[in-house]
TITORZA-122826 format. One record per residue: residue number from 1; residue in one letter; x, y, z negated of N, C-alpha, C, O in turn. Coordinates in pm, 1 decimal. Atoms other than C-alpha are relative to their C-alpha. Layout:
N
  seq  type       n.u       n.v       n.w      ca.u      ca.v      ca.w       c.u       c.v       c.w       o.u       o.v       o.w
  NUM     A         X         Y         Z         X         Y         Z         X         Y         Z         X         Y         Z
...
This chain:
207
  seq  type       n.u       n.v       n.w      ca.u      ca.v      ca.w       c.u       c.v       c.w       o.u       o.v       o.w
    1     M      84.7    -119.8       0.0       0.0       0.0       0.0      88.2     124.8       0.0     199.3     124.3     -52.9
    2     S     -72.7    -126.4       0.4     109.1     357.2      59.7     -10.4      64.9    -137.5     -93.1      25.3    -219.6
    3     Y       6.2     -71.9     126.7     176.6     593.7    -229.0    -137.5      63.4     -19.9    -192.1      60.8    -130.2
    4     T     132.2     -63.1      10.3    -148.3     776.9    -153.0    -106.1    -102.3     -37.3    -190.4     -76.1    -123.0
    5     E      98.8     104.4      29.4    -349.5     454.1    -156.2      11.9     -49.9    -143.7     -89.1     -77.6    -208.4
    6     L     -19.6      44.3     137.9    -196.4     348.4    -487.3     -55.3     101.9     -99.0    -119.6      65.4    -197.4
    7     C      52.7    -105.0      87.7    -279.2     683.1    -647.4    -152.4       2.1       3.4    -217.0      15.1    -100.5
    8     E     146.3       2.4     -12.0    -634.9     669.9    -513.3     -58.4    -119.6     -74.3    -162.6    -108.2    -138.8
    9     K      44.6     120.5      70.5    -671.4     315.9    -649.0      -0.6      23.4    -150.7     -95.1     -14.6    -219.8
   10     A      -9.7     -27.1     143.3    -557.5     428.3    -992.7    -109.0      96.8     -45.1    -167.9      77.9    -151.6
   11     L     103.6     -97.4      36.1    -797.6     725.2    -994.8    -137.8     -65.3      -6.1    -213.2     -45.0    -101.3
   12     K     130.8      66.6      -3.4   -1097.7     515.6    -896.1     -15.4     -95.5    -118.0    -122.2    -103.6    -178.7
   13     S       5.0      94.6     111.6   -1012.3     254.2   -1157.2     -21.7      73.5    -131.9    -100.9      29.8    -215.3
   14     A      14.0     -76.5     124.2    -978.4     514.8   -1431.8    -141.6      55.0     -15.1    -198.9      51.7    -124.1
   15     E     135.8     -55.3       6.2   -1311.6     675.3   -1343.9    -103.3    -109.3     -26.9    -199.5     -87.4    -100.5
   16     K      91.8     112.4      24.0   -1487.0     336.8   -1335.5       0.6     -43.1    -146.4    -100.1     -90.1    -199.5
   17     L     -14.4      42.3     139.1   -1356.6     268.5   -1684.8     -41.9     107.9     -99.7     -28.2      90.7    -220.8
   18     G      55.5    -101.1      89.1   -1505.1     588.5   -1821.5      76.8     129.1     -13.8      37.6     214.8     -93.0
   19     A     -74.6    -125.4       8.7   -1245.7     860.4   -1770.0     -80.0     113.5      63.4    -132.5      99.4     173.9
   20     K      67.4    -117.1     -55.6   -1401.7    1202.1   -1720.8      87.1      64.3     106.8      37.2     114.3     207.6
   21     E     -97.8     -52.4     -95.4   -1087.1    1317.1   -1541.8     117.8     -97.2       4.4     143.4    -171.0     -90.8
   22     A    -119.1      85.1     -10.5    -780.0    1136.6   -1415.2      99.9      61.2      97.3      64.5     137.5     187.1
   23     E    -108.7     -47.8     -84.9    -447.0    1209.5   -1254.2      97.0    -115.3      22.9     129.0    -189.7     -69.9
   24     A     -97.9     104.2     -33.1    -205.7     975.5   -1075.1     120.4      64.9      67.0     106.1     149.0     155.7
   25     L    -123.0     -61.0     -48.6     155.0    1061.5   -1002.8     102.2    -108.3      31.7     128.0    -196.8     -49.9
   26     I    -109.6      89.9     -37.1     424.4     871.3    -814.7     124.4      84.0      26.8     119.4     182.2     100.9
   27     V    -127.9     -66.2     -23.0     787.1     982.3    -825.4     103.3    -105.5      38.3     122.0    -204.4     -32.5
   28     A    -107.6      88.6     -45.9    1064.6     810.7    -628.4     129.5      80.3       2.4     131.3     195.5      45.5
   29     R    -126.9     -72.4      11.1    1428.9     901.9    -683.6     116.8     -92.7      33.1     118.9    -209.8      -4.9
   30     R    -123.8      71.8     -27.5    1766.3     793.8    -551.2     118.0      90.5     -33.6     119.7     207.5       4.8
   31     A    -118.5     -77.2      36.9    2100.0     908.4    -692.4     124.9     -76.5      41.4     142.5    -193.1       6.1
   32     I    -126.3      57.9     -44.9    2437.9     841.5    -530.7     111.6      86.2     -56.9     113.5     207.4     -35.3
   33     G    -103.0     -82.4      61.5    2745.0     949.1    -721.3     129.3     -72.4     -29.0     135.6    -195.3     -33.0
   34     V    -132.6      48.9      36.5    3109.7     908.0    -806.9      51.1      86.9    -114.4      33.0     208.7    -112.9
   35     E     -50.7     -73.2     116.0    3275.8    1005.5   -1137.1     152.7       1.2      -3.9     219.7     -95.0      33.8
   36     I    -144.5     -17.9      17.4    3624.4    1137.2   -1205.6      33.0     -10.6    -148.7     -38.9      42.2    -233.5
   37     E     -47.5       7.7     138.3    3814.5    1050.1   -1522.7     152.5      -2.2      -0.4     214.0     -92.9      55.6
   38     R    -145.4     -10.5      12.1    4172.9    1158.5   -1598.5      69.9     -14.3     135.4     159.8     -96.6     153.0
   39     A     -61.4      -9.8    -133.3    4260.1    1235.9   -1235.8     -17.3    -125.0      85.6      51.9    -142.7     185.9
   40     E      27.0     119.0     -79.5    4123.5     905.8   -1111.0    -149.8     -14.1      25.7    -232.8      31.0     -53.2
   41     I     139.7      30.9     -29.7    3802.3     797.9    -944.5     -34.6    -129.5     -72.6      21.6    -235.3     -44.3
   42     K      26.3     112.0      90.0    3647.2     566.9   -1202.1    -122.2     -82.5      38.9    -114.8    -205.2      44.1
   43     T     123.8      74.7     -24.7    3290.8     474.7   -1111.4     -73.3      53.4     121.6     -65.4     171.6     154.8
   44     S      85.9     -35.1    -112.8    3060.6     473.6    -811.9    -135.8     -64.7     -23.1    -143.4    -181.0     -62.9
   45     S     133.8      54.2      25.6    2684.5     428.8    -835.9     -97.3      41.6     109.7     -82.3     146.1     173.0
   46     D     108.4     -26.0     -95.2    2380.0     412.5    -610.9    -125.9     -59.0     -62.4    -147.6    -180.0     -57.2
   47     V     113.4      45.6      80.2    2058.2     393.3    -812.3    -130.8      53.9      57.6    -142.7     172.5      88.1
   48     E     133.9     -39.4     -44.5    1696.3     397.4    -696.2    -101.8     -36.5    -106.9     -93.8    -143.9    -166.5
   49     D     109.7      34.2      89.5    1389.5     415.5    -917.2    -127.7      68.5      46.9    -124.5     176.9     105.2
   50     V     130.4     -51.9     -40.8    1019.7     470.3    -856.1    -102.5     -45.4    -102.2     -91.3    -154.7    -157.7
   51     G     100.8      37.9      98.1     717.3     469.7   -1081.1    -132.0      71.7      21.7    -138.9     176.1      86.6
   52     L     135.2     -55.7      -5.9     345.5     537.9   -1109.6     -44.6      34.5    -141.3     -41.0     -49.9    -230.9
   53     G      53.5     -43.3     128.3     205.6     739.5   -1398.4    -146.5      37.3      15.5    -185.2      98.7     114.9
   54     V     143.4     -31.6      -2.7    -165.5     771.5   -1477.8     -36.0      71.6    -129.2      -3.5      25.6    -238.6
   55     R      50.5     -73.1     115.9    -319.4    1029.5   -1708.4    -152.4      -2.0       5.4    -212.2      29.9     108.1
   56     A     146.3       8.0       7.0    -679.3     982.3   -1819.6     -50.6      89.2    -113.1      12.6     100.7    -218.1
   57     V      60.3     -88.7      99.4    -904.9    1222.8   -2008.7    -142.2     -46.7     -27.5    -223.1     -59.2      64.5
   58     T     135.9      35.4      41.0   -1213.2    1114.9   -2203.8     -36.2      81.5    -123.4      23.8      65.6    -229.8
   59     N      48.8     -79.1     113.4   -1397.4    1363.0   -2425.0     113.0      76.6     -69.9     127.8      71.2    -192.0
   60     Q    -113.5     -79.4      48.7   -1091.4    1590.5   -2462.3     108.8     -85.1     -66.5     190.2     -33.3    -142.9
   61     K    -105.2      89.2      48.2    -876.5    1289.3   -2548.6      84.5     -43.2     119.8      31.1     -83.8     222.9
   62     I     -89.6      22.2    -113.6    -572.4    1233.0   -2329.6      86.3    -123.5     -23.4     145.2    -140.9    -130.1
   63     G     -84.7     118.6       6.5    -395.3     905.6   -2257.5      86.4     -10.9     124.2      49.4      37.3     231.3
   64     F     -93.3      13.4    -112.1    -101.7     818.3   -2036.0      57.9    -141.2       1.8      82.2    -201.1    -102.9
   65     A     -64.8     130.3     -17.1      42.5     495.0   -1896.5      88.4       5.3     124.0      64.5      83.8     215.7
   66     F     -99.2      -4.0    -107.4     332.1     419.9   -1664.0      39.6    -141.3      40.8      41.5    -232.8     -41.6
   67     T     -52.7     127.3     -49.0     455.7     134.8   -1446.5      98.9      26.1     112.9      88.7     125.9     184.3
   68     N     -89.2      -7.4    -116.5     739.2      77.4   -1202.2     -25.8    -114.8      96.7      55.8    -143.1     184.4
   69     I      43.4     104.4     -93.5     555.1    -207.8   -1029.2    -110.8      59.5      86.7    -220.9      85.5      38.0
   70     L      94.1     -71.2     -86.3     378.7     -56.1    -730.2     -83.4     -97.2      83.3     -56.9    -119.3     201.5
   71     T      97.9      84.1     -68.8      95.9    -294.6    -642.8    -138.8      48.6     -37.5    -155.3     120.3    -136.2
   72     D     135.6     -45.5      29.9    -279.7    -239.6    -631.1     -48.6     -53.6    -134.6    -115.8      17.9    -208.9
   73     K      41.9      57.0     128.5    -337.1    -474.6    -926.2      66.3      72.0    -116.9       3.4      97.5    -219.6
   74     E     -70.7     -69.9     107.6     -73.1    -300.6   -1133.5     -51.6     143.1     -15.2     -53.3     197.1    -125.8
   75     A      59.9    -133.6       8.1    -226.9      37.6   -1045.7    -128.1      -4.8     -83.2    -153.8      84.9    -163.6
   76     E     122.5      17.3      79.2    -557.0     -88.7   -1188.7      32.9     -20.1    -147.8     -30.1      40.0    -234.8
   77     K     -38.5      26.8     138.5    -386.6    -220.4   -1502.5      52.5     126.8     -68.3      24.3     151.9    -185.5
   78     T     -55.6    -122.7      56.5    -202.8     107.4   -1552.8    -110.6      99.9     -30.8    -108.0     166.6    -134.3
   79     A     114.7     -87.6      24.6    -525.2     304.9   -1517.8     -76.5     -45.4    -124.2    -120.1      36.9    -204.7
   80     K      70.9      53.7     117.1    -688.5      75.5   -1773.6      73.1      35.3    -128.7      10.6      74.8    -227.1
   81     R     -77.5     -33.6     119.5    -405.4     130.3   -2021.4     -10.3     148.6     -32.7     -15.7     186.8    -149.6
   82     A      11.6    -144.5      21.6    -430.1     507.2   -1971.6    -134.8      35.7     -62.1    -141.9     118.0    -153.4
   83     V     134.0     -26.0      54.4    -805.3     506.6   -2038.4      -8.1     -49.0    -144.4     -61.2      20.7    -230.8
   84     E       0.7      53.5     136.8    -762.6     286.4   -2345.4      79.6      90.0     -94.2      39.8     112.5    -208.5
   85     A     -81.8     -89.8      82.1    -489.0     517.2   -2472.6     -73.8     130.1     -29.1     -63.5     185.1    -138.8
   86     S      74.9    -124.6      21.5    -712.7     821.1   -2423.3    -108.8     -18.4    -105.1    -129.5      68.8    -189.5
   87     K     107.7      25.1      96.0    -998.0     665.6   -2619.3      53.1     -16.7    -142.3     -17.2      10.1    -239.7
   88     A     -60.2      20.3     132.0    -760.4     584.3   -2903.8      72.0     124.8     -51.6     117.0     127.3    -166.2
   89     S     -73.9    -120.6      37.9    -603.5     932.1   -2910.2     -89.3      99.8     -73.4    -211.4      96.4     -57.9
   90     P      78.8    -105.6      64.1    -712.2    1226.1   -3127.2     -45.4     102.8     103.4      18.3     119.2     207.5
   91     K      53.4     -99.5     -92.8    -918.7    1495.7   -2959.4      90.3     123.3       2.5     135.3     171.2    -101.6
   92     D     -74.6    -124.3     -17.7    -728.4    1793.6   -2818.5    -101.5     111.3      24.1    -152.2     126.4     135.3
   93     R     106.1    -100.9     -10.0    -965.5    2083.5   -2888.1      39.2     117.2      89.8     -46.2     197.2     127.9
   94     N     -45.0    -106.3     -90.4    -754.2    2317.6   -2674.4      -0.8     -43.6     146.7      28.4      35.8     236.2
   95     W      -1.0      50.1    -137.9    -787.6    2097.1   -2366.5    -112.5      62.7      80.8    -227.3      68.0      36.5
   96     Q      99.6     -56.5     -91.0    -965.1    2263.7   -2075.2     -36.1    -103.1     106.6    -141.9    -165.9     100.5
   97     Q      21.0     100.2    -104.2    -933.1    2043.8   -1766.8     124.1     -10.3      86.9     214.0      73.4      78.8
   98     L    -105.6      12.7     -99.8    -699.2    1917.0   -1496.6     -20.1     106.0     107.7    -130.9     157.3     122.8
   99     P      11.7    -103.4    -103.3    -627.2    2160.1   -1211.0    -106.0     -32.8     104.8    -127.1    -148.7     140.7
  100     E      96.9      13.7    -108.4    -896.4    2219.4    -949.6      72.4       6.6     133.8     186.3      52.5     142.5
  101     K     -54.7      -7.7    -135.2    -837.3    2187.3    -577.2      19.0     145.9      37.4     -71.2     227.9      20.5
  102     H     -34.9    -139.0     -26.4    -666.3    2503.5    -463.1     116.9       2.6      97.7     182.9     -99.0     119.4
  103     T    -117.0     -16.8     -85.7    -407.7    2638.1    -221.6     115.9      47.6     -86.3     114.5     159.4    -137.8
  104     Y    -114.1     -32.7      84.5     -78.5    2633.6    -407.5     119.7      40.3      85.8     133.3      -7.0     198.7
  105     P    -116.4     -44.8     -79.1     244.9    2805.8    -294.9      98.3    -113.9      25.4     106.8    -209.2     -52.0
  106     T    -101.3      98.6     -36.5     517.5    2605.4    -124.5     138.7      59.6     -18.6     166.0     170.3      27.9
  107     V    -138.8     -43.8      17.0     881.2    2636.6    -227.2      80.6     -52.8     118.3      82.4    -173.1     144.1
  108     R     -72.1      38.7    -121.3    1099.5    2634.2      83.0     147.1     -31.8     -28.3     202.1       3.0    -132.8
  109     D    -144.3      27.5       1.0    1451.6    2507.8     150.5      45.0     -82.3    -120.7     150.7     -56.3    -178.3
  110     T     -39.3      89.5     109.4    1456.2    2237.7    -117.1      33.0    -140.8      50.6      60.3    -231.1     -28.5
  111     Y     -23.5     133.2     -57.7    1510.0    1946.1     123.0      89.7      12.6     121.9      67.3      97.0     208.7
  112     D     -92.7       1.2    -112.6    1794.3    1872.4     363.0      18.3    -144.4      46.4      67.0    -228.8     -28.9
  113     E      -9.6     134.9     -55.6    1783.9    1566.0     586.5     143.9     -51.5      -1.8     167.4    -171.7     -14.7
  114     R    -141.7      41.3       0.1    2164.5    1564.1     597.4      37.0     -68.3    -131.4     114.8    -163.7    -131.4
  115     I     -33.5      59.5     129.6    2181.1    1483.3     226.1     -52.7    -142.7     -10.4       7.1    -225.3     -79.5
  116     T      55.9     135.6       6.4    1962.3    1174.8     276.2      91.0    -102.1      67.8      75.0    -222.6      48.2
  117     Q     -94.1      89.0     -68.3    2243.2    1031.8     492.4     133.1     -11.5     -75.7     226.6     -76.2     -28.5
  118     F    -122.2      -2.6      80.1    2505.9    1085.2     221.0      36.7    -141.2     -46.1     -51.1    -221.6     -77.5
  119     T     -47.2     132.9      40.7    2719.6     781.8     130.4      97.3      10.9    -117.5     148.1     118.7    -148.3
  120     S     -97.2       4.0     109.2    2938.4     676.4    -159.9     140.0      36.7      49.0     217.9      97.0     -24.8
  121     N    -131.2     -34.8     -55.2    3241.3     712.1      67.5      18.7     151.0       8.4     127.6     202.4     -16.8
  122     E      -7.7    -145.9      -4.2    3160.1    1079.7     115.7      22.2      56.7    -139.3      97.5     152.5    -157.0
  123     A     -18.5     -44.7     138.1    3134.9    1121.4    -260.4     144.7     -20.4     -44.3     202.4      65.0    -111.6
  124     V    -140.8      26.6      31.9    3478.2     961.1    -298.4      89.6     105.4      63.7     181.1     155.9      -1.3
  125     D     -80.4    -100.6     -70.0    3623.2    1201.0     -38.6      -9.0     135.7     -69.6      92.2     204.0     -85.4
  126     L      17.2    -128.2      68.9    3476.9    1504.2    -218.7      77.3       0.5    -131.7     143.8      98.5    -164.9
  127     C     -70.4       9.8     127.9    3615.4    1385.3    -552.6     151.3       2.5      19.5     222.9      68.2     -56.0
  128     Q    -144.1       3.2     -24.8    3958.8    1313.5    -408.0      50.7     138.0      38.4     160.5     177.2      -1.3
  129     T     -38.1    -136.6     -36.9    3968.2    1662.0    -255.5       8.8      88.4    -123.1     101.5     168.5    -135.0
  130     M      -5.0     -79.6     123.0    3886.7    1816.7    -593.9     122.3     -35.3     -83.2     190.1      53.5    -135.0
  131     I    -117.4      43.4      77.3    4154.9    1609.3    -767.4     128.5      55.8      61.2     211.3     113.3      -9.4
  132     N    -122.2     -44.7     -67.9    4421.9    1692.9    -507.6      17.0     151.1      -9.0     126.7     200.7     -35.0
  133     T      -6.9    -146.2       2.4    4337.0    2062.7    -497.4      38.8      51.0    -137.9     122.3     140.6    -150.0
  134     A     -32.3     -43.0     136.5    4347.9    2099.9    -875.6     145.8     -29.6     -34.3     213.4      52.8     -95.9
  135     C    -138.3      37.7      30.4    4679.7    1916.3    -900.7     100.7      86.0      76.3     212.5     107.4      29.3
  136     E     -89.0     -84.1     -79.9    4830.3    2135.1    -628.2      16.9     139.6     -59.5     115.6     207.6     -31.4
  137     V      -8.3    -132.8      61.2    4759.9    2450.4    -830.7     120.4       8.7     -92.7     195.6     106.2     -90.1
  138     D    -111.0       3.4      96.3    5008.4    2352.3   -1101.5      16.6    -144.4     -46.2     -81.9    -213.8     -71.5
  139     K     -24.4     139.7      38.1    5173.3    2023.8   -1196.7     -45.7     -31.1    -142.5     -58.3    -147.8    -179.5
  140     R      46.0      22.2     137.2    5056.7    2074.7   -1556.3    -150.6     -23.2      -8.6    -201.6     -60.8    -114.2
  141     V     146.5      12.8      -0.1    4689.2    2060.6   -1456.3     -41.0    -146.9       6.6      13.2    -225.0      84.7
  142     L      57.0     134.8      -2.9    4494.0    1743.6   -1531.0    -150.2      10.3      27.6    -223.5      65.8     -54.2
  143     P     145.0       8.7     -23.3    4151.8    1693.0   -1366.9     -58.5    -104.6     -95.5     -49.9    -224.7     -69.6
  144     A      38.9      90.5     108.5    3995.9    1543.4   -1679.6    -129.8     -74.9      27.6    -141.9    -193.5      -3.0
  145     F     129.6      64.1     -25.9    3641.3    1473.8   -1568.9     -73.6      77.8     108.8     -34.8     189.3     143.6
  146     G      80.7     -65.8    -103.1    3381.8    1558.1   -1304.3     -60.1    -103.6      92.9     -72.7    -221.1      58.4
  147     G      56.7      93.8     -95.4    3228.2    1406.8    -997.4     -78.0      67.9     109.9     -84.7     190.5     118.1
  148     A      86.0     -46.5    -109.2    3005.5    1438.6    -694.1    -123.1     -89.1       2.8    -112.4    -211.6      -4.6
  149     Q     123.6      78.7      -0.5    2642.7    1332.4    -680.3    -106.4      67.4      84.4    -120.0     189.8      84.3
  150     V     118.9     -49.2     -69.2    2342.2    1367.0    -454.7    -122.5     -66.8     -60.6    -116.9    -180.2    -108.0
  151     T     127.4      53.1      45.5    1982.5    1319.8    -558.1    -104.2      25.1     108.0    -113.6     135.0     162.5
  152     I     108.1      -9.2     -99.2    1692.3    1251.3    -320.9    -128.3     -40.2     -71.0    -136.8    -149.7    -126.6
  153     S     122.8      29.0      74.4    1342.2    1269.0    -464.9    -124.0      25.7      84.6    -123.9     108.3     175.9
  154     E     128.7     -14.5     -67.4     985.0    1236.6    -346.1    -109.8     -16.5    -103.8    -105.7    -109.2    -184.8
  155     G     107.9       7.0      97.8     669.7    1302.2    -545.7    -136.0      20.2      63.6    -150.2      92.9     161.9
  156     L     138.3     -12.5     -46.0     295.3    1269.3    -493.7     -90.5       2.6    -122.3     -77.3     -80.9    -211.9
  157     C      92.1     -12.4     112.9      20.5    1380.5    -732.5    -142.5      18.5      51.9    -169.0     106.8     133.4
  158     L     142.9     -10.7     -32.2    -355.1    1326.1    -696.3     -78.3       7.8    -129.9     -40.1     -52.6    -230.2
  159     N      87.8       5.9     116.5    -632.1    1403.6    -940.4    -145.6     -10.0      42.4    -178.1      -0.6     160.7
  160     S     141.2      26.3     -27.4   -1005.5    1348.2    -968.5     -77.2     123.5      43.1    -195.5     113.8      75.6
  161     H      63.7    -122.4     -49.6   -1081.1    1711.3    -875.1      34.4      27.0     146.1      -0.8     132.2     199.5
  162     G     -32.1     -16.0    -141.5    -946.6    1660.6    -522.9     136.7      57.9      28.3     170.4      83.1     144.0
  163     V    -135.4     -51.6     -20.6    -595.5    1791.7    -577.1      88.4    -109.0      59.9      86.6    -223.8      15.5
  164     K    -101.4      88.8     -56.4    -328.6    1631.9    -359.3     123.7      83.7      27.9     123.1     168.8     116.8
  165     A    -123.2     -76.4     -14.8      22.8    1768.1    -391.4     115.3     -94.9      29.7     133.1    -196.2     -37.9
  166     E    -115.5      80.7     -38.4     331.1    1626.6    -221.9     125.0      86.6      -1.5     119.5     206.1      27.4
  167     D    -124.7     -75.1       3.3     692.1    1727.3    -260.2     116.6     -95.3      23.9     112.3    -211.7     -16.1
  168     K    -123.8      75.7     -12.3    1035.4    1606.4    -159.2     116.2      98.2     -10.5     106.3     213.4      31.5
  169     G    -112.6     -89.6      21.2    1372.1    1746.9    -246.8     132.4     -73.5       0.4     138.4    -195.4     -15.6
  170     T    -135.5      53.6       2.4    1745.2    1696.5    -230.2      89.2      94.4     -79.6      59.3     212.9     -94.1
  171     S     -99.6     -84.4      66.3    2042.6    1821.5    -426.6     137.4     -64.4      13.6     150.3    -186.4      24.3
  172     L    -139.1      44.5      -6.3    2419.7    1796.8    -407.3      79.5      79.3    -102.4      77.8     202.4    -101.2
  173     V     -77.9     -65.0     106.1    2646.5    1871.2    -703.9     143.7     -50.5       2.6     168.4    -171.0       6.4
  174     C    -141.4      31.6      19.6    3025.6    1882.6    -722.8      45.3      71.1    -127.2      16.7     189.5    -145.4
  175     S     -43.6     -61.6     125.4    3184.6    1944.5   -1063.2     137.8     -51.6     -39.0     177.1    -162.6      -3.1
  176     L    -132.9      40.5      45.6    3527.9    1935.9   -1222.3      35.3      73.2    -128.9      18.4     194.6    -140.4
  177     G     -52.5     -57.1     123.6    3665.3    1988.8   -1571.7     148.6     -29.2      -8.9     191.1    -142.6      13.2
  178     T    -145.1      17.1       2.8    4038.6    2044.0   -1615.7      59.3      51.7    -131.2      -0.1     133.7    -201.2
  179     I     -82.5     -54.9     106.8    4298.5    2099.9   -1883.6     141.6      12.5      54.4     175.5     -48.7     155.7
  180     A    -141.6     -11.1     -36.4    4664.3    2202.9   -1860.3      82.9     -40.1    -121.6      50.3      -5.2    -235.1
  181     R     -82.4      51.1     109.8    4936.6    2038.1   -2065.9     147.0      37.7      20.5     198.8      37.1     132.2
  182     S    -145.5     -15.5      -0.1    5293.2    2123.6   -2155.9      55.3     -90.9    -109.7     -19.7    -167.8    -169.7
  183     K     -58.3      85.2     104.0    5533.7    1955.5   -2395.5     -50.5      36.1    -139.0     -51.1     -47.3    -229.5
  184     T      36.3     -46.0     134.9    5404.4    2162.8   -2685.5    -144.5      44.6     -14.8    -188.6      72.8    -126.3
  185     A     136.1     -54.4      12.2    5048.7    2268.8   -2602.9     -93.2     -59.8     104.3     -51.0    -112.4     207.3
  186     V     106.1      40.5     -92.4    4720.8    2178.9   -2437.6     -99.0     114.9      10.5    -140.7     171.4     -90.7
  187     S      90.9    -113.4     -20.5    4493.7    2441.1   -2285.3    -143.6     -36.7     -36.5    -176.2    -154.7     -49.3
  188     P     143.3      28.5      11.2    4120.9    2476.6   -2349.8     -51.3     -61.3     130.8      11.0     -48.3     236.2
  189     E      62.3      60.7    -118.1    3896.9    2290.2   -2110.4     -59.6     108.6      89.8    -124.0     201.7      41.3
  190     C      59.5     -91.3     -98.6    3799.4    2477.5   -1792.8     -91.7     -81.4      91.0     -56.1    -190.8     134.9
  191     F     100.4      77.2     -74.1    3490.1    2372.9   -1600.1     -63.0      86.2     108.4     -88.8     204.8      88.3
  192     E      69.9     -69.0    -108.7    3332.9    2466.6   -1267.7     -85.1    -100.5      75.7     -54.8    -219.8      79.3
  193     F      84.4      87.2     -81.6    3056.5    2329.1   -1050.0     -68.2      81.2     108.6     -76.6     203.8     101.4
  194     K      83.3     -60.8    -103.5    2857.1    2400.8    -738.2    -115.3     -94.1      28.2     -94.8    -212.2      56.2
  195     A     120.4      79.6     -25.0    2500.2    2279.7    -692.3     -82.1      66.3     109.1     -94.9     188.7     113.0
  196     S      78.9     -52.9    -110.6    2284.3    2317.7    -384.8    -109.5     -98.1      37.2     -91.8    -219.4      25.3
  197     R     106.6      85.8     -50.0    1955.1    2186.2    -252.6      27.0     -42.9     144.0     -36.8    -134.9     195.2
  198     R     -35.4      32.2    -137.2    2112.1    2178.1      93.1     145.0     -50.9       4.3     219.8     -36.5     -92.4
  199     Y    -133.9      56.8     -12.1    2429.2    2010.8     223.3     100.6     112.4      22.4     118.4     160.3     134.3
  200     A     -98.6    -107.4      -9.2    2693.4    2271.7     146.7     110.5     -22.1    -103.1     133.5      64.2    -187.8
  201     P    -104.5      26.4      99.5    2976.9    2109.2     -50.2     120.9      90.6      21.8     153.1     126.7     135.0
  202     D    -123.3     -78.8      -8.4    3287.1    2314.6    -128.6      93.9     -47.7    -111.1     117.0      24.9    -207.8
  203     P     -81.1      57.8     107.1    3516.2    2087.7    -333.6     126.2      79.5     -31.3     170.2      82.0    -146.2
  204     K    -120.7     -79.0      25.0    3821.6    2310.8    -290.1     -32.3     121.4     -85.8      45.3     157.4    -174.4
  205     W      40.9    -114.8      82.9    3634.6    2610.0    -433.3     -23.3     -44.2    -143.9      19.5      23.5    -237.4
  206     V      26.4      51.5     134.8    3517.7    2402.1    -730.2     131.4     -26.0     -72.8     147.1      11.7    -188.9
  207     A    -128.5      33.8      62.8    3872.0    2277.6    -797.0      82.8     123.9     -28.3     193.6     113.4     -80.9
C-alpha cells in the first residue's frame, strides 16, 4: 500500500472505533554518514527508518500509537491502540481540535535531488579533505572529531478534517573539531561546520 493509503486506512479505523478526530503521520528518513576521530576515518553508516504514527481524540482525550511495520493490518492495530490510549487518558480541557483543511504556505529550496544520490564514498572524500586541509595549516593541529552526513526525509500527514500535507527534504552537514598540541600545552577545542539543505559542501572552508 502507498503511504497515503496506509494513512487513510488508519484514519478510517480510528473513526470506526469511536475517535471524534484522528491524525495519521508517516515519516521516512535515511542518513548516510562518516565520522572522524583523531585524524582518522572511524565509522561509516547508512541507516533507513520509517514509521506510522496515529493520534486519536475522544472527548478531549488524546492518545497516540506508533509502528514501524507498514501494512494495512498493522495500520488498523495502531489506530486501535491510539483510540484505546485516548480513552484511558485524562481529559485535556484546553484541547480545541486538529487543524482544518486550509491552504498552508510552502517552504521552498529544502530538497535537492543531488543529495539523494550521495554515497558513503563521497562522505569519505569530504572527511579526508577536511583532515588533510586541517593538518596542512600547522603540523601541531589534530583533527579530533567531526564528519560528513546527509539526511533525506519524506513526510505525509492526513487528518479526519481533510488535511493532507506532504513534505520532503534533504540536508548535508560537514563538521570538524580540532585541537593544537605542543610539547608543553594543548589548545582549546575549535569547532566549525557548514550545513545546507542543498548540495553545497565546502570541506576546505570548514577545515
